[in-house]
C-alpha positions in Angstrom: 50.5 84.9 93.3 51.9 83.8 89.9 54.2 81.2 91.6 51.1 79.9 93.6 49.0 79.7 90.4 51.7 77.9 88.5 52.2 75.5 91.3 48.5 74.7 91.5 48.4 74.0 87.8 51.5 71.7 88.1 49.9 69.8 90.9 46.7 69.3 88.8 48.7 68.2 85.8 50.6 65.7 87.9 47.4 64.4 89.3 46.0 63.9 85.8 49.1 62.2 84.5 50.0 60.2 87.6 48.8 57.0 86.0 51.6 57.2 83.5 49.6 57.4 80.3 51.4 56.8 77.0 49.6 59.7 75.4 48.4 62.9 76.9 45.6 65.1 75.7 46.1 68.2 73.6 45.2 70.6 76.4 47.7 68.8 78.7 50.4 68.9 76.1 49.8 72.6 75.5 49.8 73.3 79.3 53.1 71.4 79.6 54.7 73.5 76.9 53.7 76.6 78.8 54.7 75.4 82.2 58.0 73.8 81.4 60.0 77.0 80.7 58.5 78.6 83.8 59.3 75.5 85.8 62.9 75.6 84.4 63.4 79.2 85.4 62.0 78.6 88.9 64.2 75.4 89.3 67.4 77.2 88.2 66.6 80.2 90.4 66.2 77.8 93.3 69.5 76.2 92.6 71.2 79.6 92.4 69.7 80.6 95.8 70.7 77.2 97.3 74.2 77.5 95.9 74.5 81.0 97.2 73.5 80.0 100.7 75.8 77.0 100.6 78.7 79.3 99.4 77.9 81.8 102.2 78.2 79.1 104.9 81.3 77.6 103.2 82.9 81.1 103.1 82.2 81.6 106.8 83.6 78.2 107.6 86.8 78.9 105.6 87.1 82.4 107.1 86.9 80.9 110.6 89.5 78.2 109.7 91.8 80.9 108.3 91.6 82.9 111.5 92.4 79.7 113.5 95.4 78.9 111.2 96.7 82.4 111.4 96.7 82.2 115.2 98.5 78.9 115.1 101.1 80.3 112.6 101.6 83.3 114.8 102.1 81.1 117.9 104.6 78.9 115.9 106.5 82.0 114.7 106.8 83.1 118.3 108.2 79.7 119.3 110.7 79.9 116.4 111.8 83.4 117.5 112.1 82.2 121.1 114.2 79.2 120.1 116.4 81.4 117.9 117.0 83.9 120.7 117.8 81.1 123.1 120.3 79.6 120.6 121.9 82.9 120.0 122.2 83.6 123.8 123.7 80.1 124.3 126.2 80.9 121.5 127.1 84.2 123.1 127.6 82.6 126.5 129.8 79.9 124.9 131.9 82.6 123.3 132.3 84.4 126.6 133.2 81.1 128.3 135.9 80.5 125.6 137.2 84.0 126.1 137.2 83.4 129.9 139.1 80.2 129.3 141.8 82.2 127.4 142.0 84.7 130.3 142.3 81.9 132.9 145.0 80.1 130.9 147.0 83.3 130.5 146.6 84.3 134.2 144.8 87.5 133.6 142.8 88.6 136.6 141.3 91.9 135.4 138.5 91.3 133.0 135.0 92.7 132.4 132.1 91.6 130.2 130.0 94.1 128.3 127.3 94.4 125.7 127.2 96.5 122.6 124.8 99.5 122.9 125.4 101.3 119.7 127.5 101.5 116.5 128.5 103.8 113.7 126.5 103.9 110.5 127.3 101.0 108.2 127.2 97.2 108.0 130.5 96.7 109.8 131.2 97.0 113.5 134.3 99.3 113.0 133.5 101.7 115.8 130.9 100.9 118.5 129.8 101.6 122.1 129.8 99.2 125.0 128.0 99.5 128.4 131.2 99.3 130.6 133.5 102.2 131.5 135.6 103.6 134.3 133.1 102.5 137.0 133.7 98.9 135.9 137.5 99.3 135.7 137.8 99.7 131.9 140.7 101.8 130.8 141.9 103.1 127.4 143.7 100.6 125.2 142.2 97.6 127.0 141.9 94.6 124.6 138.4 93.7 123.3 137.7 90.1 122.2 135.1 87.4 122.2 135.1 83.7 122.0 136.0 83.9 118.3 139.0 86.1 118.6 140.4 89.6 118.6 137.9 92.5 118.1 139.8 95.6 118.9 140.7 98.0 121.7 139.1 100.7 123.9 140.1 104.2 122.8 137.6 106.4 124.7 136.2 105.8 128.2 133.3 107.3 130.0 132.0 106.5 133.5 129.6 103.7 132.4 130.5 103.4 128.7 133.4 103.0 126.4 134.0 103.4 122.7 135.8 100.6 120.8 137.7 100.7 117.6 137.9 97.4 115.9 140.8 95.9 114.0 139.0 96.2 110.7 139.0 100.0 111.0 141.5 101.5 108.6 143.1 103.4 111.5 143.9 100.2 113.4 147.0 98.1 113.1 148.0 94.9 114.9 151.3 93.1 115.1 151.0 89.4 114.6 152.9 86.1 114.4 152.0 83.1 112.4 150.7 80.3 114.6 152.4 77.6 112.6 155.8 79.3 112.9 156.1 82.0 115.6 159.3 83.3 113.9 157.2 84.8 111.1 156.1 88.3 112.3 154.2 91.1 110.6 151.5 93.8 110.8 148.0 93.9 109.6 145.7 96.9 109.1 142.0 97.4 108.5 140.4 98.1 105.1 137.2 99.4 103.6 136.1 95.8 102.7 136.1 94.5 106.2 139.3 92.5 105.6 142.8 92.9 107.0 145.7 93.7 104.8 149.3 93.5 105.9 152.8 92.3 105.4 155.4 90.0 106.8 158.7 91.4 108.0 160.5 88.5 106.6 160.1 88.6 102.8 161.0 84.9 102.4 158.6 83.8 105.1 157.0 80.5 104.0 153.3 81.3 104.6 150.4 79.8 102.8 146.7 80.4 102.4 144.9 79.1 105.6 147.8 79.9 108.0 146.3 81.3 111.2 147.6 84.6 112.8 147.7 85.4 116.4 148.6 88.6 118.3 152.4 88.8 118.9 152.2 90.8 122.1 154.6 93.4 120.6 151.9 96.1 120.5 149.1 97.1 123.0 147.1 93.9 122.4 147.5 90.9 124.6 149.6 88.0 123.2 148.1 84.9 121.7 144.7 86.0 120.7 143.5 84.6 117.3 143.2 87.3 114.6 142.3 85.5 111.5 143.7 83.3 108.7 145.5 84.2 105.5 143.2 84.4 102.6 145.7 85.4 99.9 149.5 85.8 99.6 150.8 88.5 97.3 154.4 88.8 96.3 155.4 91.6 94.0 158.8 91.9 92.5 159.1 95.6 93.2 158.3 95.2 96.9 160.6 93.9 99.6 157.9 92.7 101.9 155.4 89.9 101.3 151.8 91.2 101.3 148.9 89.2 102.7 145.1 89.5 102.9 143.6 88.1 106.0 140.0 87.0 106.8 139.2 87.9 110.4 137.8 85.1 112.6 135.3 87.5 114.2 132.1 88.2 112.4 132.2 92.0 112.3 128.7 92.3 111.0 127.2 90.9 114.2 128.7 91.6 117.6 126.6 91.7 120.8 128.7 90.7 123.8 132.4 91.3 124.3 135.1 90.5 126.8 137.5 93.3 128.0 141.0 92.4 129.2 142.6 95.0 131.4 146.3 94.2 131.8 148.0 95.3 135.0 149.8 98.6 134.8 147.7 99.9 131.9 147.0 103.7 132.1 
């Protein structure tokens, strides 16, 4: 009722002053003084309500847009994951093809592919399980590799699974020869750091950082498989043998698919 009354008064006042007089009467001036503060409050209140309604609609619009964007981001993330998986699978297949090429070149007929199904606790694949065993022809001490190089050997065999010990395990040892000069022979062992440490039988062997090492065939491993490259050469005066630190070519933090070579006559 108050708002209605004030509105009527404002309309009357506007009607009286519509002519645009230079001077208003005393009652009109008094009425204007009374009405103006009320009018200001009502105007400001109307603006607040209007802004609130506008903000509400804006919030709803933004919320709707956010939901749409979230759906689009989720879809894009799925595409990225799918592309990454495809790329990883292609890399794994390429590695297996490289391993198969090695087998074909070396006239090995007995080979099996397998996937990793479990591993020991820790960051490194030192001991792990694969999904191939006696039923697939796998036997103890079969060589395990991938397209990068030597991984290790089978040391326990079940009907449909096998346990593999890798070359970076401290219990493993591999005889090697230097690819640049096959007269330089030696042995490397695993270490706690995921590196290989070993020595050269010839103390005067002229090896340098970056020299690549391959299996020599003098142990249970097949000959000619890439092991790694020399990272550091250490020669101590009180030691007869030249010590080396080797970086494996295989990434022992991520192994998924492997290639098992089963030489003829292996028990």
